[in-house]
mmCIF file of the N, C-alpha and C atoms, coordinates in Angstrom:
data_MODEL
# 
_entry.id   MODEL 
# 
loop_
_atom_site.group_PDB 
_atom_site.id 
_atom_site.type_symbol 
_atom_site.label_atom_id 
_atom_site.label_alt_id 
_atom_site.label_comp_id 
_atom_site.label_asym_id 
_atom_site.label_entity_id 
_atom_site.label_seq_id 
_atom_site.pdbx_PDB_ins_code 
_atom_site.Cartn_x 
_atom_site.Cartn_y 
_atom_site.Cartn_z 
_atom_site.occupancy 
_atom_site.B_iso_or_equiv 
_atom_site.pdbx_formal_charge 
_atom_site.auth_seq_id 
_atom_site.auth_comp_id 
_atom_site.auth_asym_id 
_atom_site.auth_atom_id 
_atom_site.pdbx_PDB_model_num 
ATOM 1   N N  . MET A 1 1  ? -10.665 37.844 -206.744 1.00 0.00 ? 1  MET A N  1 
ATOM 2   C CA . MET A 1 1  ? -11.050 36.383 -206.418 1.00 0.00 ? 1  MET A CA 1 
ATOM 3   C C  . MET A 1 1  ? -9.897  35.427 -206.650 1.00 0.00 ? 1  MET A C  1 
ATOM 4   N N  . GLY A 1 2  ? -10.099 34.348 -206.407 1.00 0.00 ? 2  GLY A N  1 
ATOM 5   C CA . GLY A 1 2  ? -8.967  33.295 -206.358 1.00 0.00 ? 2  GLY A CA 1 
ATOM 6   C C  . GLY A 1 2  ? -8.939  32.528 -207.747 1.00 0.00 ? 2  GLY A C  1 
ATOM 7   N N  . ILE A 1 3  ? -8.153  31.452 -207.815 1.00 0.00 ? 3  ILE A N  1 
ATOM 8   C CA . ILE A 1 3  ? -7.923  30.615 -209.029 1.00 0.00 ? 3  ILE A CA 1 
ATOM 9   C C  . ILE A 1 3  ? -8.541  29.355 -208.578 1.00 0.00 ? 3  ILE A C  1 
ATOM 10  N N  . ALA A 1 4  ? -9.418  28.802 -209.516 1.00 0.00 ? 4  ALA A N  1 
ATOM 11  C CA . ALA A 1 4  ? -9.974  27.483 -209.450 1.00 0.00 ? 4  ALA A CA 1 
ATOM 12  C C  . ALA A 1 4  ? -9.163  26.592 -210.456 1.00 0.00 ? 4  ALA A C  1 
ATOM 13  N N  . LYS A 1 5  ? -8.651  25.528 -209.890 1.00 0.00 ? 5  LYS A N  1 
ATOM 14  C CA . LYS A 1 5  ? -7.754  24.587 -210.581 1.00 0.00 ? 5  LYS A CA 1 
ATOM 15  C C  . LYS A 1 5  ? -8.447  23.282 -210.823 1.00 0.00 ? 5  LYS A C  1 
ATOM 16  N N  . TYR A 1 6  ? -8.652  22.790 -212.022 1.00 0.00 ? 6  TYR A N  1 
ATOM 17  C CA . TYR A 1 6  ? -9.284  21.419 -212.273 1.00 0.00 ? 6  TYR A CA 1 
ATOM 18  C C  . TYR A 1 6  ? -8.399  20.588 -213.058 1.00 0.00 ? 6  TYR A C  1 
ATOM 19  N N  . GLU A 1 7  ? -8.262  19.355 -212.610 1.00 0.00 ? 7  GLU A N  1 
ATOM 20  C CA . GLU A 1 7  ? -7.442  18.334 -213.249 1.00 0.00 ? 7  GLU A CA 1 
ATOM 21  C C  . GLU A 1 7  ? -8.219  17.050 -213.518 1.00 0.00 ? 7  GLU A C  1 
ATOM 22  N N  . ILE A 1 8  ? -8.027  16.558 -214.687 1.00 0.00 ? 8  ILE A N  1 
ATOM 23  C CA . ILE A 1 8  ? -8.836  15.297 -215.018 1.00 0.00 ? 8  ILE A CA 1 
ATOM 24  C C  . ILE A 1 8  ? -7.749  14.309 -215.203 1.00 0.00 ? 8  ILE A C  1 
ATOM 25  N N  . PHE A 1 9  ? -7.877  13.180 -214.599 1.00 0.00 ? 9  PHE A N  1 
ATOM 26  C CA . PHE A 1 9  ? -6.797  12.082 -214.811 1.00 0.00 ? 9  PHE A CA 1 
ATOM 27  C C  . PHE A 1 9  ? -7.386  10.702 -214.458 1.00 0.00 ? 9  PHE A C  1 
ATOM 28  N N  . GLY A 1 10 ? -6.779  9.677  -214.870 1.00 0.00 ? 10 GLY A N  1 
ATOM 29  C CA . GLY A 1 10 ? -7.313  8.354  -214.685 1.00 0.00 ? 10 GLY A CA 1 
ATOM 30  C C  . GLY A 1 10 ? -6.964  7.465  -215.701 1.00 0.00 ? 10 GLY A C  1 
ATOM 31  N N  . LYS A 1 11 ? -7.696  6.400  -215.962 1.00 0.00 ? 11 LYS A N  1 
ATOM 32  C CA . LYS A 1 11 ? -7.615  5.461  -217.097 1.00 0.00 ? 11 LYS A CA 1 
ATOM 33  C C  . LYS A 1 11 ? -9.020  4.757  -217.174 1.00 0.00 ? 11 LYS A C  1 
ATOM 34  N N  . ASP A 1 12 ? -9.193  3.944  -218.183 1.00 0.00 ? 12 ASP A N  1 
ATOM 35  C CA . ASP A 1 12 ? -10.523 3.485  -218.725 1.00 0.00 ? 12 ASP A CA 1 
ATOM 36  C C  . ASP A 1 12 ? -11.322 3.016  -217.445 1.00 0.00 ? 12 ASP A C  1 
ATOM 37  N N  . GLY A 1 13 ? -12.476 3.519  -217.245 1.00 0.00 ? 13 GLY A N  1 
ATOM 38  C CA . GLY A 1 13 ? -13.429 3.186  -216.224 1.00 0.00 ? 13 GLY A CA 1 
ATOM 39  C C  . GLY A 1 13 ? -13.248 3.777  -214.779 1.00 0.00 ? 13 GLY A C  1 
ATOM 40  N N  . ALA A 1 14 ? -12.167 4.486  -214.696 1.00 0.00 ? 14 ALA A N  1 
ATOM 41  C CA . ALA A 1 14 ? -11.780 5.072  -213.327 1.00 0.00 ? 14 ALA A CA 1 
ATOM 42  C C  . ALA A 1 14 ? -11.298 6.491  -213.558 1.00 0.00 ? 14 ALA A C  1 
ATOM 43  N N  . TRP A 1 15 ? -11.933 7.438  -213.981 1.00 0.00 ? 15 TRP A N  1 
ATOM 44  C CA . TRP A 1 15 ? -11.634 8.844  -214.255 1.00 0.00 ? 15 TRP A CA 1 
ATOM 45  C C  . TRP A 1 15 ? -12.013 9.601  -213.047 1.00 0.00 ? 15 TRP A C  1 
ATOM 46  N N  . ARG A 1 16 ? -11.146 10.582 -212.673 1.00 0.00 ? 16 ARG A N  1 
ATOM 47  C CA . ARG A 1 16 ? -11.391 11.450 -211.618 1.00 0.00 ? 16 ARG A CA 1 
ATOM 48  C C  . ARG A 1 16 ? -11.163 12.950 -211.996 1.00 0.00 ? 16 ARG A C  1 
ATOM 49  N N  . MET A 1 17 ? -11.771 13.840 -211.234 1.00 0.00 ? 17 MET A N  1 
ATOM 50  C CA . MET A 1 17 ? -11.539 15.229 -211.353 1.00 0.00 ? 17 MET A CA 1 
ATOM 51  C C  . MET A 1 17 ? -10.966 15.806 -210.030 1.00 0.00 ? 17 MET A C  1 
ATOM 52  N N  . ARG A 1 18 ? -9.919  16.433 -210.067 1.00 0.00 ? 18 ARG A N  1 
ATOM 53  C CA . ARG A 1 18 ? -9.447  17.047 -208.902 1.00 0.00 ? 18 ARG A CA 1 
ATOM 54  C C  . ARG A 1 18 ? -9.569  18.413 -208.895 1.00 0.00 ? 18 ARG A C  1 
ATOM 55  N N  . HIS A 1 19 ? -10.180 19.054 -207.890 1.00 0.00 ? 19 HIS A N  1 
ATOM 56  C CA . HIS A 1 19 ? -10.318 20.526 -207.854 1.00 0.00 ? 19 HIS A CA 1 
ATOM 57  C C  . HIS A 1 19 ? -9.606  21.065 -206.685 1.00 0.00 ? 19 HIS A C  1 
ATOM 58  N N  . ASP A 1 20 ? -8.656  21.910 -206.992 1.00 0.00 ? 20 ASP A N  1 
ATOM 59  C CA . ASP A 1 20 ? -7.844  22.602 -205.923 1.00 0.00 ? 20 ASP A CA 1 
ATOM 60  C C  . ASP A 1 20 ? -7.241  21.488 -204.961 1.00 0.00 ? 20 ASP A C  1 
ATOM 61  N N  . GLY A 1 21 ? -6.740  20.448 -205.447 1.00 0.00 ? 21 GLY A N  1 
ATOM 62  C CA . GLY A 1 21 ? -6.091  19.474 -204.662 1.00 0.00 ? 21 GLY A CA 1 
ATOM 63  C C  . GLY A 1 21 ? -7.010  18.354 -204.003 1.00 0.00 ? 21 GLY A C  1 
ATOM 64  N N  . LYS A 1 22 ? -8.276  18.487 -204.256 1.00 0.00 ? 22 LYS A N  1 
ATOM 65  C CA . LYS A 1 22 ? -9.154  17.497 -203.718 1.00 0.00 ? 22 LYS A CA 1 
ATOM 66  C C  . LYS A 1 22 ? -9.784  16.659 -204.777 1.00 0.00 ? 22 LYS A C  1 
ATOM 67  N N  . THR A 1 23 ? -9.813  15.316 -204.492 1.00 0.00 ? 23 THR A N  1 
ATOM 68  C CA . THR A 1 23 ? -10.458 14.388 -205.471 1.00 0.00 ? 23 THR A CA 1 
ATOM 69  C C  . THR A 1 23 ? -11.681 13.830 -204.830 1.00 0.00 ? 23 THR A C  1 
ATOM 70  N N  . GLU A 1 24 ? -12.745 13.890 -205.379 1.00 0.00 ? 24 GLU A N  1 
ATOM 71  C CA . GLU A 1 24 ? -14.022 13.382 -204.700 1.00 0.00 ? 24 GLU A CA 1 
ATOM 72  C C  . GLU A 1 24 ? -14.634 12.166 -205.559 1.00 0.00 ? 24 GLU A C  1 
ATOM 73  N N  . ASN A 1 25 ? -15.127 12.465 -206.693 1.00 0.00 ? 25 ASN A N  1 
ATOM 74  C CA . ASN A 1 25 ? -15.892 11.563 -207.402 1.00 0.00 ? 25 ASN A CA 1 
ATOM 75  C C  . ASN A 1 25 ? -15.124 10.717 -208.465 1.00 0.00 ? 25 ASN A C  1 
ATOM 76  N N  . GLU A 1 26 ? -15.623 9.632  -208.848 1.00 0.00 ? 26 GLU A N  1 
ATOM 77  C CA . GLU A 1 26 ? -15.053 8.816  -209.917 1.00 0.00 ? 26 GLU A CA 1 
ATOM 78  C C  . GLU A 1 26 ? -16.110 8.722  -211.133 1.00 0.00 ? 26 GLU A C  1 
ATOM 79  N N  . TYR A 1 27 ? -15.558 8.713  -212.260 1.00 0.00 ? 27 TYR A N  1 
ATOM 80  C CA . TYR A 1 27 ? -16.375 8.716  -213.496 1.00 0.00 ? 27 TYR A CA 1 
ATOM 81  C C  . TYR A 1 27 ? -16.007 7.641  -214.439 1.00 0.00 ? 27 TYR A C  1 
ATOM 82  N N  . ALA A 1 28 ? -16.953 6.985  -215.049 1.00 0.00 ? 28 ALA A N  1 
ATOM 83  C CA . ALA A 1 28 ? -16.660 5.902  -215.929 1.00 0.00 ? 28 ALA A CA 1 
ATOM 84  C C  . ALA A 1 28 ? -15.878 6.293  -217.156 1.00 0.00 ? 28 ALA A C  1 
ATOM 85  N N  . THR A 1 29 ? -16.039 7.569  -217.706 1.00 0.00 ? 29 THR A N  1 
ATOM 86  C CA . THR A 1 29 ? -15.348 7.972  -218.861 1.00 0.00 ? 29 THR A CA 1 
ATOM 87  C C  . THR A 1 29 ? -14.692 9.274  -218.543 1.00 0.00 ? 29 THR A C  1 
ATOM 88  N N  . LYS A 1 30 ? -13.634 9.481  -219.408 1.00 0.00 ? 30 LYS A N  1 
ATOM 89  C CA . LYS A 1 30 ? -12.877 10.800 -219.339 1.00 0.00 ? 30 LYS A CA 1 
ATOM 90  C C  . LYS A 1 30 ? -13.935 11.960 -219.693 1.00 0.00 ? 30 LYS A C  1 
ATOM 91  N N  . GLU A 1 31 ? -14.695 11.775 -220.646 1.00 0.00 ? 31 GLU A N  1 
ATOM 92  C CA . GLU A 1 31 ? -15.629 12.671 -220.989 1.00 0.00 ? 31 GLU A CA 1 
ATOM 93  C C  . GLU A 1 31 ? -16.675 13.235 -219.825 1.00 0.00 ? 31 GLU A C  1 
ATOM 94  N N  . ALA A 1 32 ? -17.036 12.202 -219.048 1.00 0.00 ? 32 ALA A N  1 
ATOM 95  C CA . ALA A 1 32 ? -17.926 12.420 -218.008 1.00 0.00 ? 32 ALA A CA 1 
ATOM 96  C C  . ALA A 1 32 ? -17.171 13.289 -216.885 1.00 0.00 ? 32 ALA A C  1 
ATOM 97  N N  . ALA A 1 33 ? -15.898 12.991 -216.665 1.00 0.00 ? 33 ALA A N  1 
ATOM 98  C CA . ALA A 1 33 ? -15.126 13.789 -215.734 1.00 0.00 ? 33 ALA A CA 1 
ATOM 99  C C  . ALA A 1 33 ? -14.966 15.207 -216.308 1.00 0.00 ? 33 ALA A C  1 
ATOM 100 N N  . PHE A 1 34 ? -14.724 15.336 -217.606 1.00 0.00 ? 34 PHE A N  1 
ATOM 101 C CA . PHE A 1 34 ? -14.511 16.570 -218.216 1.00 0.00 ? 34 PHE A CA 1 
ATOM 102 C C  . PHE A 1 34 ? -15.773 17.472 -218.055 1.00 0.00 ? 34 PHE A C  1 
ATOM 103 N N  . GLU A 1 35 ? -16.933 16.829 -218.469 1.00 0.00 ? 35 GLU A N  1 
ATOM 104 C CA . GLU A 1 35 ? -18.254 17.522 -218.290 1.00 0.00 ? 35 GLU A CA 1 
ATOM 105 C C  . GLU A 1 35 ? -18.465 18.093 -216.891 1.00 0.00 ? 35 GLU A C  1 
ATOM 106 N N  . ALA A 1 36 ? -18.051 17.314 -215.829 1.00 0.00 ? 36 ALA A N  1 
ATOM 107 C CA . ALA A 1 36 ? -18.346 17.748 -214.405 1.00 0.00 ? 36 ALA A CA 1 
ATOM 108 C C  . ALA A 1 36 ? -17.319 18.831 -214.152 1.00 0.00 ? 36 ALA A C  1 
ATOM 109 N N  . ALA A 1 37 ? -16.196 18.858 -214.679 1.00 0.00 ? 37 ALA A N  1 
ATOM 110 C CA . ALA A 1 37 ? -15.293 19.902 -214.417 1.00 0.00 ? 37 ALA A CA 1 
ATOM 111 C C  . ALA A 1 37 ? -15.712 21.274 -215.090 1.00 0.00 ? 37 ALA A C  1 
ATOM 112 N N  . ILE A 1 38 ? -16.135 20.966 -216.371 1.00 0.00 ? 38 ILE A N  1 
ATOM 113 C CA . ILE A 1 38 ? -16.692 22.255 -217.024 1.00 0.00 ? 38 ILE A CA 1 
ATOM 114 C C  . ILE A 1 38 ? -17.995 22.825 -216.344 1.00 0.00 ? 38 ILE A C  1 
ATOM 115 N N  . ALA A 1 39 ? -18.826 22.077 -215.757 1.00 0.00 ? 39 ALA A N  1 
ATOM 116 C CA . ALA A 1 39 ? -19.828 22.575 -214.984 1.00 0.00 ? 39 ALA A CA 1 
ATOM 117 C C  . ALA A 1 39 ? -19.406 23.451 -213.787 1.00 0.00 ? 39 ALA A C  1 
ATOM 118 N N  . ALA A 1 40 ? -18.431 22.839 -213.111 1.00 0.00 ? 40 ALA A N  1 
ATOM 119 C CA . ALA A 1 40 ? -17.902 23.445 -211.851 1.00 0.00 ? 40 ALA A CA 1 
ATOM 120 C C  . ALA A 1 40 ? -17.140 24.633 -212.271 1.00 0.00 ? 40 ALA A C  1 
ATOM 121 N N  . ALA A 1 41 ? -16.333 24.592 -213.265 1.00 0.00 ? 41 ALA A N  1 
ATOM 122 C CA . ALA A 1 41 ? -15.585 25.826 -213.817 1.00 0.00 ? 41 ALA A CA 1 
ATOM 123 C C  . ALA A 1 41 ? -16.499 26.933 -214.204 1.00 0.00 ? 41 ALA A C  1 
ATOM 124 N N  . SER A 1 42 ? -17.711 26.633 -214.789 1.00 0.00 ? 42 SER A N  1 
ATOM 125 C CA . SER A 1 42 ? -18.644 27.593 -215.230 1.00 0.00 ? 42 SER A CA 1 
ATOM 126 C C  . SER A 1 42 ? -19.015 28.382 -213.931 1.00 0.00 ? 42 SER A C  1 
ATOM 127 N N  . ILE A 1 43 ? -19.382 27.722 -213.009 1.00 0.00 ? 43 ILE A N  1 
ATOM 128 C CA . ILE A 1 43 ? -19.877 28.457 -211.644 1.00 0.00 ? 43 ILE A CA 1 
ATOM 129 C C  . ILE A 1 43 ? -18.688 29.317 -211.040 1.00 0.00 ? 43 ILE A C  1 
ATOM 130 N N  . ALA A 1 44 ? -17.461 28.768 -211.249 1.00 0.00 ? 44 ALA A N  1 
ATOM 131 C CA . ALA A 1 44 ? -16.209 29.602 -210.726 1.00 0.00 ? 44 ALA A CA 1 
ATOM 132 C C  . ALA A 1 44 ? -16.014 30.744 -211.511 1.00 0.00 ? 44 ALA A C  1 
ATOM 133 N N  . LEU A 1 45 ? -16.227 30.699 -212.717 1.00 0.00 ? 45 LEU A N  1 
ATOM 134 C CA . LEU A 1 45 ? -16.160 31.922 -213.648 1.00 0.00 ? 45 LEU A CA 1 
ATOM 135 C C  . LEU A 1 45 ? -17.090 32.889 -213.363 1.00 0.00 ? 45 LEU A C  1 
ATOM 136 N N  . ARG A 1 46 ? -18.381 32.274 -213.190 1.00 0.00 ? 46 ARG A N  1 
ATOM 137 C CA . ARG A 1 46 ? -19.508 33.243 -212.740 1.00 0.00 ? 46 ARG A CA 1 
ATOM 138 C C  . ARG A 1 46 ? -19.197 34.074 -211.424 1.00 0.00 ? 46 ARG A C  1 
ATOM 139 N N  . GLU A 1 47 ? -18.477 33.335 -210.521 1.00 0.00 ? 47 GLU A N  1 
ATOM 140 C CA . GLU A 1 47 ? -18.200 33.970 -209.310 1.00 0.00 ? 47 GLU A CA 1 
ATOM 141 C C  . GLU A 1 47 ? -16.744 34.871 -209.315 1.00 0.00 ? 47 GLU A C  1 
ATOM 142 N N  . GLY A 1 48 ? -16.206 35.001 -210.511 1.00 0.00 ? 48 GLY A N  1 
ATOM 143 C CA . GLY A 1 48 ? -15.120 35.923 -210.682 1.00 0.00 ? 48 GLY A CA 1 
ATOM 144 C C  . GLY A 1 48 ? -13.827 35.230 -210.524 1.00 0.00 ? 48 GLY A C  1 
ATOM 145 N N  . HIS A 1 49 ? -13.658 33.909 -210.485 1.00 0.00 ? 49 HIS A N  1 
ATOM 146 C CA . HIS A 1 49 ? -12.469 33.279 -210.338 1.00 0.00 ? 49 HIS A CA 1 
ATOM 147 C C  . HIS A 1 49 ? -11.783 33.141 -211.650 1.00 0.00 ? 49 HIS A C  1 
ATOM 148 N N  . ASP A 1 50 ? -10.365 33.027 -211.626 1.00 0.00 ? 50 ASP A N  1 
ATOM 149 C CA . ASP A 1 50 ? -9.524  32.429 -212.740 1.00 0.00 ? 50 ASP A CA 1 
ATOM 150 C C  . ASP A 1 50 ? -9.641  31.028 -212.766 1.00 0.00 ? 50 ASP A C  1 
ATOM 151 N N  . VAL A 1 51 ? -9.747  30.400 -213.939 1.00 0.00 ? 51 VAL A N  1 
ATOM 152 C CA . VAL A 1 51 ? -9.896  29.027 -214.014 1.00 0.00 ? 51 VAL A CA 1 
ATOM 153 C C  . VAL A 1 51 ? -8.838  28.397 -214.904 1.00 0.00 ? 51 VAL A C  1 
ATOM 154 N N  . THR A 1 52 ? -8.244  27.348 -214.472 1.00 0.00 ? 52 THR A N  1 
ATOM 155 C CA . THR A 1 52 ? -7.283  26.584 -215.083 1.00 0.00 ? 52 THR A CA 1 
ATOM 156 C C  . THR A 1 52 ? -7.748  25.043 -215.146 1.00 0.00 ? 52 THR A C  1 
ATOM 157 N N  . MET A 1 53 ? -7.736  24.545 -216.272 1.00 0.00 ? 53 MET A N  1 
ATOM 158 C CA . MET A 1 53 ? -8.178  23.162 -216.443 1.00 0.00 ? 53 MET A CA 1 
ATOM 159 C C  . MET A 1 53 ? -7.141  22.286 -217.220 1.00 0.00 ? 53 MET A C  1 
ATOM 160 N N  . THR A 1 54 ? -6.739  21.092 -216.708 1.00 0.00 ? 54 THR A N  1 
ATOM 161 C CA . THR A 1 54 ? -5.895  20.286 -217.327 1.00 0.00 ? 54 THR A CA 1 
ATOM 162 C C  . THR A 1 54 ? -6.481  18.748 -217.495 1.00 0.00 ? 54 THR A C  1 
ATOM 163 N N  . ALA A 1 55 ? -6.370  18.210 -218.676 1.00 0.00 ? 55 ALA A N  1 
ATOM 164 C CA . ALA A 1 55 ? -6.822  16.919 -218.862 1.00 0.00 ? 55 ALA A CA 1 
ATOM 165 C C  . ALA A 1 55 ? -5.687  16.067 -219.357 1.00 0.00 ? 55 ALA A C  1 
ATOM 166 N N  . ARG A 1 56 ? -5.249  15.147 -218.624 1.00 0.00 ? 56 ARG A N  1 
ATOM 167 C CA . ARG A 1 56 ? -4.184  14.258 -218.936 1.00 0.00 ? 56 ARG A CA 1 
ATOM 168 C C  . ARG A 1 56 ? -4.501  13.364 -220.148 1.00 0.00 ? 56 ARG A C  1 
ATOM 169 N N  . PRO A 1 57 ? -3.597  12.876 -220.961 1.00 0.00 ? 57 PRO A N  1 
ATOM 170 C CA . PRO A 1 57 ? -3.865  11.988 -222.078 1.00 0.00 ? 57 PRO A CA 1 
ATOM 171 C C  . PRO A 1 57 ? -4.356  10.637 -221.531 1.00 0.00 ? 57 PRO A C  1 
ATOM 172 N N  . SER A 1 58 ? -5.161  10.007 -222.348 1.00 0.00 ? 58 SER A N  1 
ATOM 173 C CA . SER A 1 58 ? -5.640  8.567  -221.944 1.00 0.00 ? 58 SER A CA 1 
ATOM 174 C C  . SER A 1 58 ? -4.384  7.589  -222.035 1.00 0.00 ? 58 SER A C  1 
ATOM 175 N N  . GLU A 1 59 ? -4.650  6.541  -221.237 1.00 0.00 ? 59 GLU A N  1 
ATOM 176 C CA . GLU A 1 59 ? -3.551  5.555  -221.351 1.00 0.00 ? 59 GLU A CA 1 
ATOM 177 C C  . GLU A 1 59 ? -4.178  4.247  -221.908 1.00 0.00 ? 59 GLU A C  1 
ATOM 178 N N  . THR A 1 60 ? -3.309  3.416  -222.519 1.00 0.00 ? 60 THR A N  1 
ATOM 179 C CA . THR A 1 60 ? -3.664  2.101  -222.943 1.00 0.00 ? 60 THR A CA 1 
ATOM 180 C C  . THR A 1 60 ? -3.603  1.120  -221.744 1.00 0.00 ? 60 THR A C  1 
ATOM 181 N N  . THR A 1 61 ? -3.989  -0.088 -221.948 1.00 0.00 ? 61 THR A N  1 
ATOM 182 C CA . THR A 1 61 ? -3.941  -1.026 -220.842 1.00 0.00 ? 61 THR A CA 1 
ATOM 183 C C  . THR A 1 61 ? -2.516  -1.320 -220.390 1.00 0.00 ? 61 THR A C  1 
ATOM 184 N N  . THR A 1 62 ? -1.488  -0.984 -221.246 1.00 0.00 ? 62 THR A N  1 
ATOM 185 C CA . THR A 1 62 ? -0.110  -1.100 -220.756 1.00 0.00 ? 62 THR A CA 1 
ATOM 186 C C  . THR A 1 62 ? 0.391   0.150  -219.995 1.00 0.00 ? 62 THR A C  1 
ATOM 187 N N  . GLY A 1 63 ? -0.350  1.184  -220.025 1.00 0.00 ? 63 GLY A N  1 
ATOM 188 C CA . GLY A 1 63 ? 0.017   2.321  -219.438 1.00 0.00 ? 63 GLY A CA 1 
ATOM 189 C C  . GLY A 1 63 ? 0.694   3.435  -220.296 1.00 0.00 ? 63 GLY A C  1 
ATOM 190 N N  . ALA A 1 64 ? 0.920   3.002  -221.538 1.00 0.00 ? 64 ALA A N  1 
ATOM 191 C CA . ALA A 1 64 ? 1.529   3.885  -222.516 1.00 0.00 ? 64 ALA A CA 1 
ATOM 192 C C  . ALA A 1 64 ? 0.478   4.907  -223.024 1.00 0.00 ? 64 ALA A C  1 
ATOM 193 N N  . PRO A 1 65 ? 0.806   6.111  -223.033 1.00 0.00 ? 65 PRO A N  1 
ATOM 194 C CA . PRO A 1 65 ? -0.099  7.157  -223.699 1.00 0.00 ? 65 PRO A CA 1 
ATOM 195 C C  . PRO A 1 65 ? -0.549  6.730  -225.042 1.00 0.00 ? 65 PRO A C  1 
ATOM 196 N N  . THR A 1 66 ? -1.907  7.122  -225.471 1.00 0.00 ? 66 THR A N  1 
ATOM 197 C CA . THR A 1 66 ? -2.348  6.904  -226.702 1.00 0.00 ? 66 THR A CA 1 
ATOM 198 C C  . THR A 1 66 ? -1.799  8.069  -227.697 1.00 0.00 ? 66 THR A C  1 
ATOM 199 N N  . LYS A 1 67 ? -1.820  7.860  -228.892 1.00 0.00 ? 67 LYS A N  1 
ATOM 200 C CA . LYS A 1 67 ? -1.347  8.906  -229.988 1.00 0.00 ? 67 LYS A CA 1 
ATOM 201 C C  . LYS A 1 67 ? -2.353  9.424  -230.585 1.00 0.00 ? 67 LYS A C  1 
# 
């Protein structure tokens, strides 16, 4: 089987999940995007794919990463 890649990125109120290079939905919170990625990754695992997931750090209103 193949590799399913998920990336979570964005900032407050505008989080997205990219799956294999395609970005479709927007989520209000980082956690909501993460939960959507987990659900999709669970199906990919069941189908026999390798799964990679990345969640970028949150940013402040100035764009600086939080600590």
